[in-house]
mmCIF file of the protein (N, C-alpha, C, O) and its ligand, coordinates in Angstrom:
data_MODEL
# 
_entry.id   MODEL 
# 
loop_
_entity.id 
_entity.type 
_entity.pdbx_number_of_molecules 
1 polymer     1 
2 non-polymer 1 
# 
_entity_poly.entity_id                      1 
_entity_poly.type                           'polypeptide(L)' 
_entity_poly.nstd_linkage                   no 
_entity_poly.nstd_monomer                   no 
_entity_poly.pdbx_seq_one_letter_code       MKCSFCSKSIDPGTGKMVVQSNGKILHFCSGKCEKNRGMGRDPRKFKWAQN 
_entity_poly.pdbx_seq_one_letter_code_can   MKCSFCSKSIDPGTGKMVVQSNGKILHFCSGKCEKNRGMGRDPRKFKWAQN 
_entity_poly.pdbx_strand_id                 A 
# 
loop_
_entity_poly_seq.entity_id 
_entity_poly_seq.num 
_entity_poly_seq.mon_id 
_entity_poly_seq.hetero 
1 1  MET n 
1 2  LYS n 
1 3  CYS n 
1 4  SER n 
1 5  PHE n 
1 6  CYS n 
1 7  SER n 
1 8  LYS n 
1 9  SER n 
1 10 ILE n 
1 11 ASP n 
1 12 PRO n 
1 13 GLY n 
1 14 THR n 
1 15 GLY n 
1 16 LYS n 
1 17 MET n 
1 18 VAL n 
1 19 VAL n 
1 20 GLN n 
1 21 SER n 
1 22 ASN n 
1 23 GLY n 
1 24 LYS n 
1 25 ILE n 
1 26 LEU n 
1 27 HIS n 
1 28 PHE n 
1 29 CYS n 
1 30 SER n 
1 31 GLY n 
1 32 LYS n 
1 33 CYS n 
1 34 GLU n 
1 35 LYS n 
1 36 ASN n 
1 37 ARG n 
1 38 GLY n 
1 39 MET n 
1 40 GLY n 
1 41 ARG n 
1 42 ASP n 
1 43 PRO n 
1 44 ARG n 
1 45 LYS n 
1 46 PHE n 
1 47 LYS n 
1 48 TRP n 
1 49 ALA n 
1 50 GLN n 
1 51 ASN n 
# 
loop_
_struct_asym.id 
_struct_asym.entity_id 
A 1 
B 2 
# 
loop_
_chem_comp.id 
_chem_comp.type 
_chem_comp.mon_nstd_flag 
ALA 'L-peptide linking' y 
ARG 'L-peptide linking' y 
ASN 'L-peptide linking' y 
ASP 'L-peptide linking' y 
CYS 'L-peptide linking' y 
GLN 'L-peptide linking' y 
GLU 'L-peptide linking' y 
GLY 'peptide linking'   y 
HIS 'L-peptide linking' y 
ILE 'L-peptide linking' y 
LEU 'L-peptide linking' y 
LYS 'L-peptide linking' y 
MET 'L-peptide linking' y 
PHE 'L-peptide linking' y 
PRO 'L-peptide linking' y 
SER 'L-peptide linking' y 
THR 'L-peptide linking' y 
TRP 'L-peptide linking' y 
VAL 'L-peptide linking' y 
ZN  non-polymer         . 
# 
_pdbx_entity_nonpoly.entity_id   2 
_pdbx_entity_nonpoly.name        ? 
_pdbx_entity_nonpoly.comp_id     ZN 
# 
_pdbx_nonpoly_scheme.asym_id         B 
_pdbx_nonpoly_scheme.entity_id       2 
_pdbx_nonpoly_scheme.mon_id          ZN 
_pdbx_nonpoly_scheme.ndb_seq_num     1 
_pdbx_nonpoly_scheme.pdb_seq_num     101 
_pdbx_nonpoly_scheme.auth_seq_num    101 
_pdbx_nonpoly_scheme.pdb_mon_id      ZN 
_pdbx_nonpoly_scheme.auth_mon_id     ZN 
_pdbx_nonpoly_scheme.pdb_strand_id   A 
_pdbx_nonpoly_scheme.pdb_ins_code    . 
# 
loop_
_atom_site.group_PDB 
_atom_site.id 
_atom_site.type_symbol 
_atom_site.label_atom_id 
_atom_site.label_alt_id 
_atom_site.label_comp_id 
_atom_site.label_asym_id 
_atom_site.label_entity_id 
_atom_site.label_seq_id 
_atom_site.pdbx_PDB_ins_code 
_atom_site.Cartn_x 
_atom_site.Cartn_y 
_atom_site.Cartn_z 
_atom_site.occupancy 
_atom_site.B_iso_or_equiv 
_atom_site.pdbx_formal_charge 
_atom_site.auth_seq_id 
_atom_site.auth_comp_id 
_atom_site.auth_asym_id 
_atom_site.auth_atom_id 
_atom_site.pdbx_PDB_model_num 
ATOM   1   N  N  . MET A 1 1  ? 6.003  5.642   -8.631  1.00 0.00 ? 1   MET A N  1 
ATOM   2   C  CA . MET A 1 1  ? 5.426  5.536   -7.296  1.00 0.00 ? 1   MET A CA 1 
ATOM   3   C  C  . MET A 1 1  ? 5.162  4.070   -6.959  1.00 0.00 ? 1   MET A C  1 
ATOM   4   O  O  . MET A 1 1  ? 4.750  3.283   -7.811  1.00 0.00 ? 1   MET A O  1 
ATOM   5   N  N  . LYS A 1 2  ? 5.409  3.726   -5.701  1.00 0.00 ? 2   LYS A N  1 
ATOM   6   C  CA . LYS A 1 2  ? 5.233  2.327   -5.323  1.00 0.00 ? 2   LYS A CA 1 
ATOM   7   C  C  . LYS A 1 2  ? 4.211  2.165   -4.210  1.00 0.00 ? 2   LYS A C  1 
ATOM   8   O  O  . LYS A 1 2  ? 4.041  3.040   -3.361  1.00 0.00 ? 2   LYS A O  1 
ATOM   9   N  N  . CYS A 1 3  ? 3.542  1.033   -4.237  1.00 0.00 ? 3   CYS A N  1 
ATOM   10  C  CA . CYS A 1 3  ? 2.570  0.723   -3.207  1.00 0.00 ? 3   CYS A CA 1 
ATOM   11  C  C  . CYS A 1 3  ? 3.267  0.593   -1.855  1.00 0.00 ? 3   CYS A C  1 
ATOM   12  O  O  . CYS A 1 3  ? 4.298  -0.069  -1.738  1.00 0.00 ? 3   CYS A O  1 
ATOM   13  N  N  . SER A 1 4  ? 2.691  1.231   -0.838  1.00 0.00 ? 4   SER A N  1 
ATOM   14  C  CA . SER A 1 4  ? 3.309  1.207   0.487   1.00 0.00 ? 4   SER A CA 1 
ATOM   15  C  C  . SER A 1 4  ? 3.204  -0.170  1.133   1.00 0.00 ? 4   SER A C  1 
ATOM   16  O  O  . SER A 1 4  ? 3.867  -0.436  2.135   1.00 0.00 ? 4   SER A O  1 
ATOM   17  N  N  . PHE A 1 5  ? 2.385  -1.036  0.571   1.00 0.00 ? 5   PHE A N  1 
ATOM   18  C  CA . PHE A 1 5  ? 2.240  -2.360  1.176   1.00 0.00 ? 5   PHE A CA 1 
ATOM   19  C  C  . PHE A 1 5  ? 2.963  -3.443  0.378   1.00 0.00 ? 5   PHE A C  1 
ATOM   20  O  O  . PHE A 1 5  ? 3.803  -4.160  0.921   1.00 0.00 ? 5   PHE A O  1 
ATOM   21  N  N  . CYS A 1 6  ? 2.643  -3.561  -0.894  1.00 0.00 ? 6   CYS A N  1 
ATOM   22  C  CA . CYS A 1 6  ? 3.199  -4.670  -1.663  1.00 0.00 ? 6   CYS A CA 1 
ATOM   23  C  C  . CYS A 1 6  ? 4.379  -4.249  -2.538  1.00 0.00 ? 6   CYS A C  1 
ATOM   24  O  O  . CYS A 1 6  ? 4.997  -5.096  -3.184  1.00 0.00 ? 6   CYS A O  1 
ATOM   25  N  N  . SER A 1 7  ? 4.700  -2.955  -2.569  1.00 0.00 ? 7   SER A N  1 
ATOM   26  C  CA . SER A 1 7  ? 5.858  -2.433  -3.318  1.00 0.00 ? 7   SER A CA 1 
ATOM   27  C  C  . SER A 1 7  ? 5.697  -2.519  -4.831  1.00 0.00 ? 7   SER A C  1 
ATOM   28  O  O  . SER A 1 7  ? 6.647  -2.279  -5.576  1.00 0.00 ? 7   SER A O  1 
ATOM   29  N  N  . LYS A 1 8  ? 4.499  -2.859  -5.278  1.00 0.00 ? 8   LYS A N  1 
ATOM   30  C  CA . LYS A 1 8  ? 4.224  -2.873  -6.706  1.00 0.00 ? 8   LYS A CA 1 
ATOM   31  C  C  . LYS A 1 8  ? 4.171  -1.431  -7.205  1.00 0.00 ? 8   LYS A C  1 
ATOM   32  O  O  . LYS A 1 8  ? 3.712  -0.542  -6.487  1.00 0.00 ? 8   LYS A O  1 
ATOM   33  N  N  . SER A 1 9  ? 4.632  -1.197  -8.421  1.00 0.00 ? 9   SER A N  1 
ATOM   34  C  CA . SER A 1 9  ? 4.567  0.170   -8.928  1.00 0.00 ? 9   SER A CA 1 
ATOM   35  C  C  . SER A 1 9  ? 3.128  0.524   -9.292  1.00 0.00 ? 9   SER A C  1 
ATOM   36  O  O  . SER A 1 9  ? 2.374  -0.307  -9.799  1.00 0.00 ? 9   SER A O  1 
ATOM   37  N  N  . ILE A 1 10 ? 2.771  1.754   -9.027  1.00 0.00 ? 10  ILE A N  1 
ATOM   38  C  CA . ILE A 1 10 ? 1.413  2.220   -9.268  1.00 0.00 ? 10  ILE A CA 1 
ATOM   39  C  C  . ILE A 1 10 ? 1.428  3.194   -10.442 1.00 0.00 ? 10  ILE A C  1 
ATOM   40  O  O  . ILE A 1 10 ? 2.217  4.138   -10.475 1.00 0.00 ? 10  ILE A O  1 
ATOM   41  N  N  . ASP A 1 11 ? 0.547  2.949   -11.394 1.00 0.00 ? 11  ASP A N  1 
ATOM   42  C  CA . ASP A 1 11 ? 0.445  3.863   -12.530 1.00 0.00 ? 11  ASP A CA 1 
ATOM   43  C  C  . ASP A 1 11 ? -0.169 5.181   -12.078 1.00 0.00 ? 11  ASP A C  1 
ATOM   44  O  O  . ASP A 1 11 ? -1.051 5.201   -11.219 1.00 0.00 ? 11  ASP A O  1 
ATOM   45  N  N  . PRO A 1 12 ? 0.301  6.282   -12.659 1.00 0.00 ? 12  PRO A N  1 
ATOM   46  C  CA . PRO A 1 12 ? -0.289 7.571   -12.302 1.00 0.00 ? 12  PRO A CA 1 
ATOM   47  C  C  . PRO A 1 12 ? -1.790 7.582   -12.555 1.00 0.00 ? 12  PRO A C  1 
ATOM   48  O  O  . PRO A 1 12 ? -2.251 7.104   -13.592 1.00 0.00 ? 12  PRO A O  1 
ATOM   49  N  N  . GLY A 1 13 ? -2.540 8.116   -11.626 1.00 0.00 ? 13  GLY A N  1 
ATOM   50  C  CA . GLY A 1 13 ? -3.983 8.184   -11.787 1.00 0.00 ? 13  GLY A CA 1 
ATOM   51  C  C  . GLY A 1 13 ? -4.711 6.971   -11.247 1.00 0.00 ? 13  GLY A C  1 
ATOM   52  O  O  . GLY A 1 13 ? -5.941 6.948   -11.202 1.00 0.00 ? 13  GLY A O  1 
ATOM   53  N  N  . THR A 1 14 ? -3.950 5.954   -10.832 1.00 0.00 ? 14  THR A N  1 
ATOM   54  C  CA . THR A 1 14 ? -4.598 4.785   -10.241 1.00 0.00 ? 14  THR A CA 1 
ATOM   55  C  C  . THR A 1 14 ? -4.170 4.648   -8.787  1.00 0.00 ? 14  THR A C  1 
ATOM   56  O  O  . THR A 1 14 ? -3.313 5.391   -8.308  1.00 0.00 ? 14  THR A O  1 
ATOM   57  N  N  . GLY A 1 15 ? -4.762 3.708   -8.104  1.00 0.00 ? 15  GLY A N  1 
ATOM   58  C  CA . GLY A 1 15 ? -4.397 3.492   -6.715  1.00 0.00 ? 15  GLY A CA 1 
ATOM   59  C  C  . GLY A 1 15 ? -5.002 4.533   -5.802  1.00 0.00 ? 15  GLY A C  1 
ATOM   60  O  O  . GLY A 1 15 ? -5.870 5.312   -6.197  1.00 0.00 ? 15  GLY A O  1 
ATOM   61  N  N  . LYS A 1 16 ? -4.527 4.525   -4.580  1.00 0.00 ? 16  LYS A N  1 
ATOM   62  C  CA . LYS A 1 16 ? -5.131 5.383   -3.577  1.00 0.00 ? 16  LYS A CA 1 
ATOM   63  C  C  . LYS A 1 16 ? -4.064 6.001   -2.691  1.00 0.00 ? 16  LYS A C  1 
ATOM   64  O  O  . LYS A 1 16 ? -3.106 5.333   -2.300  1.00 0.00 ? 16  LYS A O  1 
ATOM   65  N  N  . MET A 1 17 ? -4.233 7.276   -2.376  1.00 0.00 ? 17  MET A N  1 
ATOM   66  C  CA . MET A 1 17 ? -3.300 7.955   -1.494  1.00 0.00 ? 17  MET A CA 1 
ATOM   67  C  C  . MET A 1 17 ? -3.946 8.164   -0.132  1.00 0.00 ? 17  MET A C  1 
ATOM   68  O  O  . MET A 1 17 ? -5.083 8.628   -0.042  1.00 0.00 ? 17  MET A O  1 
ATOM   69  N  N  . VAL A 1 18 ? -3.229 7.826   0.914   1.00 0.00 ? 18  VAL A N  1 
ATOM   70  C  CA . VAL A 1 18 ? -3.757 7.992   2.264   1.00 0.00 ? 18  VAL A CA 1 
ATOM   71  C  C  . VAL A 1 18 ? -2.787 8.831   3.078   1.00 0.00 ? 18  VAL A C  1 
ATOM   72  O  O  . VAL A 1 18 ? -1.596 8.529   3.143   1.00 0.00 ? 18  VAL A O  1 
ATOM   73  N  N  . VAL A 1 19 ? -3.298 9.884   3.697   1.00 0.00 ? 19  VAL A N  1 
ATOM   74  C  CA . VAL A 1 19 ? -2.465 10.710  4.568   1.00 0.00 ? 19  VAL A CA 1 
ATOM   75  C  C  . VAL A 1 19 ? -2.730 10.296  6.011   1.00 0.00 ? 19  VAL A C  1 
ATOM   76  O  O  . VAL A 1 19 ? -3.859 10.363  6.495   1.00 0.00 ? 19  VAL A O  1 
ATOM   77  N  N  . GLN A 1 20 ? -1.677 9.871   6.682   1.00 0.00 ? 20  GLN A N  1 
ATOM   78  C  CA . GLN A 1 20 ? -1.824 9.436   8.063   1.00 0.00 ? 20  GLN A CA 1 
ATOM   79  C  C  . GLN A 1 20 ? -1.868 10.640  9.000   1.00 0.00 ? 20  GLN A C  1 
ATOM   80  O  O  . GLN A 1 20 ? -1.515 11.756  8.619   1.00 0.00 ? 20  GLN A O  1 
ATOM   81  N  N  . SER A 1 21 ? -2.303 10.394  10.212  1.00 0.00 ? 21  SER A N  1 
ATOM   82  C  CA . SER A 1 21 ? -2.410 11.477  11.191  1.00 0.00 ? 21  SER A CA 1 
ATOM   83  C  C  . SER A 1 21 ? -1.049 12.088  11.515  1.00 0.00 ? 21  SER A C  1 
ATOM   84  O  O  . SER A 1 21 ? -0.969 13.235  11.956  1.00 0.00 ? 21  SER A O  1 
ATOM   85  N  N  . ASN A 1 22 ? 0.025  11.320  11.295  1.00 0.00 ? 22  ASN A N  1 
ATOM   86  C  CA . ASN A 1 22 ? 1.356  11.859  11.564  1.00 0.00 ? 22  ASN A CA 1 
ATOM   87  C  C  . ASN A 1 22 ? 1.935  12.598  10.356  1.00 0.00 ? 22  ASN A C  1 
ATOM   88  O  O  . ASN A 1 22 ? 3.095  13.008  10.370  1.00 0.00 ? 22  ASN A O  1 
ATOM   89  N  N  . GLY A 1 23 ? 1.130  12.761  9.329   1.00 0.00 ? 23  GLY A N  1 
ATOM   90  C  CA . GLY A 1 23 ? 1.556  13.520  8.165   1.00 0.00 ? 23  GLY A CA 1 
ATOM   91  C  C  . GLY A 1 23 ? 2.228  12.684  7.095   1.00 0.00 ? 23  GLY A C  1 
ATOM   92  O  O  . GLY A 1 23 ? 2.536  13.190  6.017   1.00 0.00 ? 23  GLY A O  1 
ATOM   93  N  N  . LYS A 1 24 ? 2.459  11.408  7.376   1.00 0.00 ? 24  LYS A N  1 
ATOM   94  C  CA . LYS A 1 24 ? 3.093  10.525  6.410   1.00 0.00 ? 24  LYS A CA 1 
ATOM   95  C  C  . LYS A 1 24 ? 2.088  10.146  5.335   1.00 0.00 ? 24  LYS A C  1 
ATOM   96  O  O  . LYS A 1 24 ? 0.928  9.854   5.627   1.00 0.00 ? 24  LYS A O  1 
ATOM   97  N  N  . ILE A 1 25 ? 2.545  10.155  4.088   1.00 0.00 ? 25  ILE A N  1 
ATOM   98  C  CA . ILE A 1 25 ? 1.650  9.818   2.987   1.00 0.00 ? 25  ILE A CA 1 
ATOM   99  C  C  . ILE A 1 25 ? 1.944  8.408   2.496   1.00 0.00 ? 25  ILE A C  1 
ATOM   100 O  O  . ILE A 1 25 ? 3.090  8.049   2.227   1.00 0.00 ? 25  ILE A O  1 
ATOM   101 N  N  . LEU A 1 26 ? 0.890  7.624   2.388   1.00 0.00 ? 26  LEU A N  1 
ATOM   102 C  CA . LEU A 1 26 ? 1.021  6.255   1.899   1.00 0.00 ? 26  LEU A CA 1 
ATOM   103 C  C  . LEU A 1 26 ? 0.284  6.122   0.583   1.00 0.00 ? 26  LEU A C  1 
ATOM   104 O  O  . LEU A 1 26 ? -0.763 6.734   0.369   1.00 0.00 ? 26  LEU A O  1 
ATOM   105 N  N  . HIS A 1 27 ? 0.848  5.312   -0.291  1.00 0.00 ? 27  HIS A N  1 
ATOM   106 C  CA . HIS A 1 27 ? 0.195  5.048   -1.574  1.00 0.00 ? 27  HIS A CA 1 
ATOM   107 C  C  . HIS A 1 27 ? -0.128 3.568   -1.664  1.00 0.00 ? 27  HIS A C  1 
ATOM   108 O  O  . HIS A 1 27 ? 0.692  2.715   -1.322  1.00 0.00 ? 27  HIS A O  1 
ATOM   109 N  N  . PHE A 1 28 ? -1.322 3.279   -2.125  1.00 0.00 ? 28  PHE A N  1 
ATOM   110 C  CA . PHE A 1 28 ? -1.737 1.884   -2.264  1.00 0.00 ? 28  PHE A CA 1 
ATOM   111 C  C  . PHE A 1 28 ? -2.224 1.608   -3.681  1.00 0.00 ? 28  PHE A C  1 
ATOM   112 O  O  . PHE A 1 28 ? -2.912 2.429   -4.289  1.00 0.00 ? 28  PHE A O  1 
ATOM   113 N  N  . CYS A 1 29 ? -1.851 0.422   -4.204  1.00 0.00 ? 29  CYS A N  1 
ATOM   114 C  CA . CYS A 1 29 ? -2.250 0.064   -5.557  1.00 0.00 ? 29  CYS A CA 1 
ATOM   115 C  C  . CYS A 1 29 ? -3.694 -0.415  -5.565  1.00 0.00 ? 29  CYS A C  1 
ATOM   116 O  O  . CYS A 1 29 ? -4.351 -0.382  -6.605  1.00 0.00 ? 29  CYS A O  1 
ATOM   117 N  N  . SER A 1 30 ? -4.192 -0.860  -4.419  1.00 0.00 ? 30  SER A N  1 
ATOM   118 C  CA . SER A 1 30 ? -5.551 -1.393  -4.377  1.00 0.00 ? 30  SER A CA 1 
ATOM   119 C  C  . SER A 1 30 ? -6.124 -1.295  -2.971  1.00 0.00 ? 30  SER A C  1 
ATOM   120 O  O  . SER A 1 30 ? -5.401 -1.084  -1.997  1.00 0.00 ? 30  SER A O  1 
ATOM   121 N  N  . GLY A 1 31 ? -7.435 -1.451  -2.894  1.00 0.00 ? 31  GLY A N  1 
ATOM   122 C  CA . GLY A 1 31 ? -8.087 -1.435  -1.588  1.00 0.00 ? 31  GLY A CA 1 
ATOM   123 C  C  . GLY A 1 31 ? -7.621 -2.586  -0.726  1.00 0.00 ? 31  GLY A C  1 
ATOM   124 O  O  . GLY A 1 31 ? -7.629 -2.499  0.502   1.00 0.00 ? 31  GLY A O  1 
ATOM   125 N  N  . LYS A 1 32 ? -7.215 -3.665  -1.370  1.00 0.00 ? 32  LYS A N  1 
ATOM   126 C  CA . LYS A 1 32 ? -6.729 -4.831  -0.635  1.00 0.00 ? 32  LYS A CA 1 
ATOM   127 C  C  . LYS A 1 32 ? -5.478 -4.467  0.163   1.00 0.00 ? 32  LYS A C  1 
ATOM   128 O  O  . LYS A 1 32 ? -5.338 -4.824  1.332   1.00 0.00 ? 32  LYS A O  1 
ATOM   129 N  N  . CYS A 1 33 ? -4.577 -3.750  -0.500  1.00 0.00 ? 33  CYS A N  1 
ATOM   130 C  CA . CYS A 1 33 ? -3.345 -3.342  0.168   1.00 0.00 ? 33  CYS A CA 1 
ATOM   131 C  C  . CYS A 1 33 ? -3.640 -2.335  1.273   1.00 0.00 ? 33  CYS A C  1 
ATOM   132 O  O  . CYS A 1 33 ? -3.042 -2.393  2.347   1.00 0.00 ? 33  CYS A O  1 
ATOM   133 N  N  . GLU A 1 34 ? -4.543 -1.433  1.015   1.00 0.00 ? 34  GLU A N  1 
ATOM   134 C  CA . GLU A 1 34 ? -4.879 -0.435  2.028   1.00 0.00 ? 34  GLU A CA 1 
ATOM   135 C  C  . GLU A 1 34 ? -5.447 -1.107  3.273   1.00 0.00 ? 34  GLU A C  1 
ATOM   136 O  O  . GLU A 1 34 ? -5.105 -0.750  4.401   1.00 0.00 ? 34  GLU A O  1 
ATOM   137 N  N  . LYS A 1 35 ? -6.313 -2.079  3.049   1.00 0.00 ? 35  LYS A N  1 
ATOM   138 C  CA . LYS A 1 35 ? -6.955 -2.776  4.152   1.00 0.00 ? 35  LYS A CA 1 
ATOM   139 C  C  . LYS A 1 35 ? -5.931 -3.545  4.989   1.00 0.00 ? 35  LYS A C  1 
ATOM   140 O  O  . LYS A 1 35 ? -5.951 -3.506  6.219   1.00 0.00 ? 35  LYS A O  1 
ATOM   141 N  N  . ASN A 1 36 ? -5.041 -4.240  4.290   1.00 0.00 ? 36  ASN A N  1 
ATOM   142 C  CA . ASN A 1 36 ? -4.061 -5.040  5.003   1.00 0.00 ? 36  ASN A CA 1 
ATOM   143 C  C  . ASN A 1 36 ? -3.054 -4.172  5.750   1.00 0.00 ? 36  ASN A C  1 
ATOM   144 O  O  . ASN A 1 36 ? -2.632 -4.511  6.856   1.00 0.00 ? 36  ASN A O  1 
ATOM   145 N  N  . ARG A 1 37 ? -2.678 -3.069  5.153   1.00 0.00 ? 37  ARG A N  1 
ATOM   146 C  CA . ARG A 1 37 ? -1.770 -2.137  5.820   1.00 0.00 ? 37  ARG A CA 1 
ATOM   147 C  C  . ARG A 1 37 ? -2.448 -1.550  7.055   1.00 0.00 ? 37  ARG A C  1 
ATOM   148 O  O  . ARG A 1 37 ? -1.827 -1.390  8.106   1.00 0.00 ? 37  ARG A O  1 
ATOM   149 N  N  . GLY A 1 38 ? -3.727 -1.235  6.909   1.00 0.00 ? 38  GLY A N  1 
ATOM   150 C  CA . GLY A 1 38 ? -4.474 -0.667  8.022   1.00 0.00 ? 38  GLY A CA 1 
ATOM   151 C  C  . GLY A 1 38 ? -4.581 -1.622  9.193   1.00 0.00 ? 38  GLY A C  1 
ATOM   152 O  O  . GLY A 1 38 ? -4.718 -1.205  10.344  1.00 0.00 ? 38  GLY A O  1 
ATOM   153 N  N  . MET A 1 39 ? -4.518 -2.909  8.886   1.00 0.00 ? 39  MET A N  1 
ATOM   154 C  CA . MET A 1 39 ? -4.587 -3.910  9.954   1.00 0.00 ? 39  MET A CA 1 
ATOM   155 C  C  . MET A 1 39 ? -3.218 -4.216  10.531  1.00 0.00 ? 39  MET A C  1 
ATOM   156 O  O  . MET A 1 39 ? -3.078 -5.078  11.399  1.00 0.00 ? 39  MET A O  1 
ATOM   157 N  N  . GLY A 1 40 ? -2.208 -3.505  10.044  1.00 0.00 ? 40  GLY A N  1 
ATOM   158 C  CA . GLY A 1 40 ? -0.867 -3.673  10.590  1.00 0.00 ? 40  GLY A CA 1 
ATOM   159 C  C  . GLY A 1 40 ? -0.201 -4.950  10.176  1.00 0.00 ? 40  GLY A C  1 
ATOM   160 O  O  . GLY A 1 40 ? 0.676  -5.459  10.874  1.00 0.00 ? 40  GLY A O  1 
ATOM   161 N  N  . ARG A 1 41 ? -0.613 -5.476  9.036   1.00 0.00 ? 41  ARG A N  1 
ATOM   162 C  CA . ARG A 1 41 ? -0.043 -6.745  8.598   1.00 0.00 ? 41  ARG A CA 1 
ATOM   163 C  C  . ARG A 1 41 ? 1.328  -6.548  7.955   1.00 0.00 ? 41  ARG A C  1 
ATOM   164 O  O  . ARG A 1 41 ? 1.646  -5.481  7.429   1.00 0.00 ? 41  ARG A O  1 
ATOM   165 N  N  . ASP A 1 42 ? 2.100  -7.577  8.015   1.00 0.00 ? 42  ASP A N  1 
ATOM   166 C  CA . ASP A 1 42 ? 3.441  -7.544  7.457   1.00 0.00 ? 42  ASP A CA 1 
ATOM   167 C  C  . ASP A 1 42 ? 3.415  -8.060  6.023   1.00 0.00 ? 42  ASP A C  1 
ATOM   168 O  O  . ASP A 1 42 ? 3.069  -9.219  5.792   1.00 0.00 ? 42  ASP A O  1 
ATOM   169 N  N  . PRO A 1 43 ? 3.776  -7.215  5.053   1.00 0.00 ? 43  PRO A N  1 
ATOM   170 C  CA . PRO A 1 43 ? 3.709  -7.655  3.647   1.00 0.00 ? 43  PRO A CA 1 
ATOM   171 C  C  . PRO A 1 43 ? 4.569  -8.867  3.356   1.00 0.00 ? 43  PRO A C  1 
ATOM   172 O  O  . PRO A 1 43 ? 4.314  -9.581  2.386   1.00 0.00 ? 43  PRO A O  1 
ATOM   173 N  N  . ARG A 1 44 ? 5.593  -9.121  4.180   1.00 0.00 ? 44  ARG A N  1 
ATOM   174 C  CA . ARG A 1 44 ? 6.467  -10.277 3.934   1.00 0.00 ? 44  ARG A CA 1 
ATOM   175 C  C  . ARG A 1 44 ? 5.736  -11.593 4.147   1.00 0.00 ? 44  ARG A C  1 
ATOM   176 O  O  . ARG A 1 44 ? 6.202  -12.647 3.713   1.00 0.00 ? 44  ARG A O  1 
ATOM   177 N  N  . LYS A 1 45 ? 4.572  -11.528 4.828   1.00 0.00 ? 45  LYS A N  1 
ATOM   178 C  CA . LYS A 1 45 ? 3.817  -12.749 5.087   1.00 0.00 ? 45  LYS A CA 1 
ATOM   179 C  C  . LYS A 1 45 ? 2.858  -13.072 3.961   1.00 0.00 ? 45  LYS A C  1 
ATOM   180 O  O  . LYS A 1 45 ? 2.166  -14.089 3.996   1.00 0.00 ? 45  LYS A O  1 
ATOM   181 N  N  . PHE A 1 46 ? 2.816  -12.194 2.950   1.00 0.00 ? 46  PHE A N  1 
ATOM   182 C  CA . PHE A 1 46 ? 1.890  -12.398 1.859   1.00 0.00 ? 46  PHE A CA 1 
ATOM   183 C  C  . PHE A 1 46 ? 2.628  -12.646 0.562   1.00 0.00 ? 46  PHE A C  1 
ATOM   184 O  O  . PHE A 1 46 ? 3.442  -11.831 0.128   1.00 0.00 ? 46  PHE A O  1 
ATOM   185 N  N  . LYS A 1 47 ? 2.339  -13.768 -0.044  1.00 0.00 ? 47  LYS A N  1 
ATOM   186 C  CA . LYS A 1 47 ? 2.998  -14.101 -1.303  1.00 0.00 ? 47  LYS A CA 1 
ATOM   187 C  C  . LYS A 1 47 ? 2.677  -13.082 -2.380  1.00 0.00 ? 47  LYS A C  1 
ATOM   188 O  O  . LYS A 1 47 ? 3.545  -12.697 -3.163  1.00 0.00 ? 47  LYS A O  1 
ATOM   189 N  N  . TRP A 1 48 ? 1.414  -12.644 -2.416  1.00 0.00 ? 48  TRP A N  1 
ATOM   190 C  CA . TRP A 1 48 ? 1.000  -11.720 -3.476  1.00 0.00 ? 48  TRP A CA 1 
ATOM   191 C  C  . TRP A 1 48 ? 1.600  -10.335 -3.281  1.00 0.00 ? 48  TRP A C  1 
ATOM   192 O  O  . TRP A 1 48 ? 1.590  -9.517  -4.201  1.00 0.00 ? 48  TRP A O  1 
ATOM   193 N  N  . ALA A 1 49 ? 2.121  -10.068 -2.090  1.00 0.00 ? 49  ALA A N  1 
ATOM   194 C  CA . ALA A 1 49 ? 2.660  -8.730  -1.829  1.00 0.00 ? 49  ALA A CA 1 
ATOM   195 C  C  . ALA A 1 49 ? 4.166  -8.681  -2.024  1.00 0.00 ? 49  ALA A C  1 
ATOM   196 O  O  . ALA A 1 49 ? 4.795  -7.645  -1.809  1.00 0.00 ? 49  ALA A O  1 
ATOM   197 N  N  . GLN A 1 50 ? 4.743  -9.808  -2.434  1.00 0.00 ? 50  GLN A N  1 
ATOM   198 C  CA . GLN A 1 50 ? 6.187  -9.826  -2.622  1.00 0.00 ? 50  GLN A CA 1 
ATOM   199 C  C  . GLN A 1 50 ? 6.536  -9.498  -4.053  1.00 0.00 ? 50  GLN A C  1 
ATOM   200 O  O  . GLN A 1 50 ? 5.882  -9.944  -4.996  1.00 0.00 ? 50  GLN A O  1 
ATOM   201 N  N  . ASN A 1 51 ? 7.559  -8.725  -4.188  1.00 0.00 ? 51  ASN A N  1 
ATOM   202 C  CA . ASN A 1 51 ? 7.965  -8.281  -5.510  1.00 0.00 ? 51  ASN A CA 1 
ATOM   203 C  C  . ASN A 1 51 ? 9.110  -9.137  -6.012  1.00 0.00 ? 51  ASN A C  1 
ATOM   204 O  O  . ASN A 1 51 ? 9.602  -8.922  -7.120  1.00 0.00 ? 51  ASN A O  1 
HETATM 205 ZN ZN . ZN  B 2 .  ? -0.238 -2.965  -3.320  1.00 0.00 2 101 ZN  A ZN 1 
# 
């Protein structure tokens, strides 16, 4: 499973799953990624989010 924001792989049992109102499921490795995704930020603008 990969983080929906930074594309880092997430170990089973860690990270966070978010179900959007449109039924799409997002997975995040950390609250940082969830927050940035929620703000509509582009992961390509973040060095730490590049794989
Ligand atoms: Zn992430």
